[in-house]
N, C-alpha and C positions, 0 to 999 in steps of 0.2 A: 508267337511274338512277331515273326516276320510279316504275317498277314495283317496284324494290327498296325504295324508301321506302314505297310503299303496303303491301308485304308486312311491312315492319318495323312500320309503324303498326298493321296488322291484328293482328300478334302481341301488341303492347302492349294493344290493345283487348280481345282475347280473354282476357287475364289477369283473370278475374273473381273470384278468391278474395278473402276479406275483407282489405282493405288495412290494417287496424289490427293490427300484429303482437302487441300485448299483450292483445288481446281474447280471450274464450273461443272465438270462431270460429276464430281462427288457431291457438290452442293445440291445438284439437281436430284440426288438420290434420297432426299429427305422425305421419304414416303410415310404413309400413315402406319400406325402400330399394327401388330399382328391381329388385334381384335377387330379391326375394321377391314372390310373387303377391299382388295386392291384390284383395280381394273387393269387387265392386260390383254393385248391384242393377240389373237390366235389365228394363224394361217394353217389350216389342216393340210393344204397342199393337194397334190395329185397322186394317182396310183394308190400305194399303200398308206399315203399320208393320213387320210381320215381314220384308218384303223389304229395306227400308232398314236395319233392325237387323242383318240378315245382312250387308249391305255393310259396316257398321261393324265387325262381327266379323272379316270378311275383311281389312280394312285394318289393324286392330289386330294380327292375326296376322302379316301381312306386315311390319309395323313392329316386331314382337317386343315389343309392349306387355305388361308384366307384370300383366295384369288377368284375374281369374277371375270370370266372369259368373255371377250368381245370378238366373236368369230367373223372372219372374212374369207370368202372363197374367190378363187381366180375366175374371172369372167370368161365368156365364150366369144366376146367381141372386143376389138381393140378400143381402148379408151383414148381418145385423141389428146386428152390432157396429160397422159403419161406415156403415150405411144406404145403401150403394151397391154396385156390382158389384165394387169393389175389396175384397179380403179383408183381414182383420186381419193375417194372416201376411205379406201383401205390404208393409204399412206397417211391420211389425216388422223386415222385411228391410232397409228403408232406414234405420230407426233404428239397427240393429245395424251395418250397413256404413258408414253416414254419408255415402255417396256413391252416386249412381245416374244412370241415363240412361233417358229416357222417350220412346218413339215417340208418334205421334198416337193419341189416345183419343176415341172418339165416344160422347156421351151422348144417348139418344133424347130428342128435343125434345117438350115438352108431355106427357110420360108420367108426370110426378111423381117421376122418379128424381133422386137427388142427383148433381150433376155430378161426374164422375170427377176432373177437374182441381181442382175446388173441394175435394173430399175430401182430396186430397193436400196442398193448401196449408194447409187447416185442421188436419188431424190431425198433420202434420209441422211445423206452425208455420213454413212457408216465407214469411217476411215480406217479402222483396224479390225482385222479378223484374228481372233485369239483362239488357238486350237491346242488344248493340252494333249499330250501323248504319253501315257503311262501304262505300265503293265498292270493288268487286272489280277488280283489275287485269286488263285485257284484256276485260272484259265491259261494253259500252257501254250506258248508260241515258240518260235525259233530264238527269241531273245528274252532274257530275264532282266528285270529291274530297269526297264526303259523309263526315263523320267525327263522329258523335255517339253518345251513350249515353242510353237511357231507363231510368230506375229507378222501378219501380212498386210502391207499397204493395200487398201481396198478400193481406191477411187480412180486410179489413173494407170500409167504404164501402157502395156499393150492392150489393156481392156478399156481404153478410153473410147473405143467405138468409132474411131476416125479412120475410115477406109474409103478408098475410091479407085476407080479404074483410070489409069494414066492414058493408055491406048488399048485397043483391043488385044486381049491376051496378056496384059500386064496390069496388075493391081498393086496398090500401095497401102500399107497400114502404118499409122504413125504411133510411135511410142512416146508418151508424154510423161516427163518427170519434172516436178516442180520443187523448189526449195521449201515452200510452205508445207506441202503434203509430206515430204521426206522428213523434215524436222518434227512434224507432228507425230508421225508413227515412231520415229526414233525416240522422242521424248517418252512416249507411252511405253516402249520396250524397256527403257532404263528405269522408269518409275516402277514398272511391274517387277523387274528383277530386284530392285532394292526393297520393295515392300514385301516380297515373298522370299527373301533370303537367298536369292539366286546369285551366283558368283561370276557368271560369264555371259556376255552378250556377243553373239556372232552375227556380223552383217554379211549376208549372202549376195553375191554380185557376179557380173561378167564384165567388169570395167576394163579388163585387158583387151576386149573387143569393142564394147560400147562405151568408149571413153567419156563421152559427153554426158549421156543419160545416167548410166550407172556410176560414173565419176561424180556427178552431182549428189547422187544418193549417198555415196560413201563420204563425201565431204560433210554432209549434214550429220551423218552418224558420228563422225570423228568430233564434230563440234559439240554434240550432245555428250559424247563419252568423256570429254574433258571435265564436265561437271560432276562426274561420278568416278573419282579415282579409286574408290574401293571396289569397283566392278571391273573385272578383266574384259578388255575389248579386243576382238580380233576380226579380221576380214577373210572370208573364205570364198573362193571361186565356186560357182554353183556345181560344175561337174565334179570337182573334187569333194564338195559337200555330199553329193549323192553317194559317192564311193565310200566315204568315211561313215555315213549313216548306215550303210548296209554292213560294213565291216565291224564297226563298234559305235553304236549310237550313244553310249555312255560318255563319249567325248564332248557332246554338246549339252547345252543348258537352255538358254533362250536364243532363238534364232529370229532375226528381223530381216525382212527382204521386200523388194518390190512385188507388184501384184502377180505377174505370171509365175515368177519363181516360187512365190508363196503357194500358189494353186497346186503346183507340182510337188513341192517338198512336203507340204502338209498331208497330201494323200500318200506319199511314200512313207511318211512317219506313221500314218494310220495302219499301213500294212505291217509295220513292225510289231504291233500289239494286237492284231487280229482283224483289222479291217475297219472300213468306214461305219459299219453297223455298231461299233463300240466306241466311236470317237465323238466327244462333245465339241461344240463350237459356239462362239458368241461374237457378235459384231458390235463394236463400240462406236458410238457417234457423239458428236459434239452436242452440248446441251443436256447431257445425261441420258440419252437414248441408248438402250441396249436391246438388240434383237438376237436371241439365241436361236439356233437352228440345227436340224439334222442335215449333214452335208452329203449323205448318200443319195442315190438316185430314187426315183419314184417306183421302180420295180413293177411295171405294169403287168408282167407275166404272172405275178403272184397276188396281184391286187384283188381284194375281196375273198381270198381263200383262207384267211385266218392263219397265215404262215409267217407274217412279217415279224421282225425283231424290233421292238420299240426301245432298245437300250440307248441308242444314240440320242433319240429325242428326249428320253427321260433324263439322261445325264446333262443334256443341254438345258433342260428345264431346271435342273439343279443349279447351273450357273446363273440362270435368271433369278432364282430365289436368293442366291448369295448377293447378287447385284441389289436386291431389295432388302438386304440385311436380315433375311429370314433364315439365319444360319442353322437354327435348331431343326426346322422343317427340312432344310436342304440335307443336313447330316442324316436324318432319319431315312429319307428317300434314297440317298446315295448308298447308305449301308444296306438297305433292303435289296437294292439292285445288285450290289457286289456280293452279298451273302447268297442270293439266289443263284447267281452264276457260279460262285465258288463251290456250292454244294453239288451242282451238276445234275440234280434230279430233274429240274425243269430248264431245258434249253431249247431254243428254236433251231431249225434246221441248219442255219448258217453257222451255228456254234457247235454243231456236231450232235445235236439232240433231235427229238421228235415232237417236242411240245408245240402246241398251237400258240398263237398270240394271246388268246384268252387265258390259257393255262399258265403261261409265263407271267402274265399280268397279275393273275390271282395269287400266284406264289409270292410275288413281290408284296402284294397287299397283305398277305398272311404274315410276312416278315415284319410288317409294320406293327 
């Protein structure tokens, strides 16, 4: 019974589509019926990306998901139109299809190249990163019954990319917080909480130090919270948030926060339930765009060795299917993944098993 409840809860959590039915985001999700193929952009990514993307394609084929993939790969030359290795044609594909799935992408560190993930978020205006964090039935970690959602503002903050050298030996980075972006992500967080029966929204901040920037973010959250008296609203300083998450994550429900804090907190939450290899993620943009992604690294050390765990990308693909209202297909795939992990017979090395990517994928397909 407990396992069934966990699976039902996971199904609810993974429903990441915009919860406001009257908004442009929901209107833009009026896709064709399940009998017609739906075009979706696929970025296999780097390192283990192509292997786990192939797992997704195999599982989708076994589940008879009506998806027609439009694959795009990262280039080896900088595209001057995007100032990154992502081509303009790749971005246009997502804009045209309005839905996509992305494997891990690696940006060379310290080389002066624009981050691939930052390029996608900025160019496609993916303003909210939604990452569910829930205990997987049958996979034991330090914590039981974790059930929370992190919603991260995705377009500004410290990741605005505005850095310069003031004088030799002194550099300056600008943190940008705007009312528009803060209201937008706060609205999404409260809509999400209401639509999914969540009772509490926590705004994570450091306004005691950054009074102007984080102060504006909190002001916007308070403004939105007034529209939702049925939802408990609280404000938590980020360092205290980290401590409470490690002590008792059950005290949180939905967390909304600026960009950098969201990057840190969402990874911390992933650690509570087994790591980034088990954590789905979906980026929501204006106009109905949704780009689901695996948020773990490209793991070049095991690339091509048939050792990668495709769970994160598979569960992210499930969020994509729910965005497309293909809930029956999403349920089948999600249950197959959770059953395979719960049984314990086929698990990849990071989950304590010895199975290959191929064996793990086949086991999921067999559960279908």
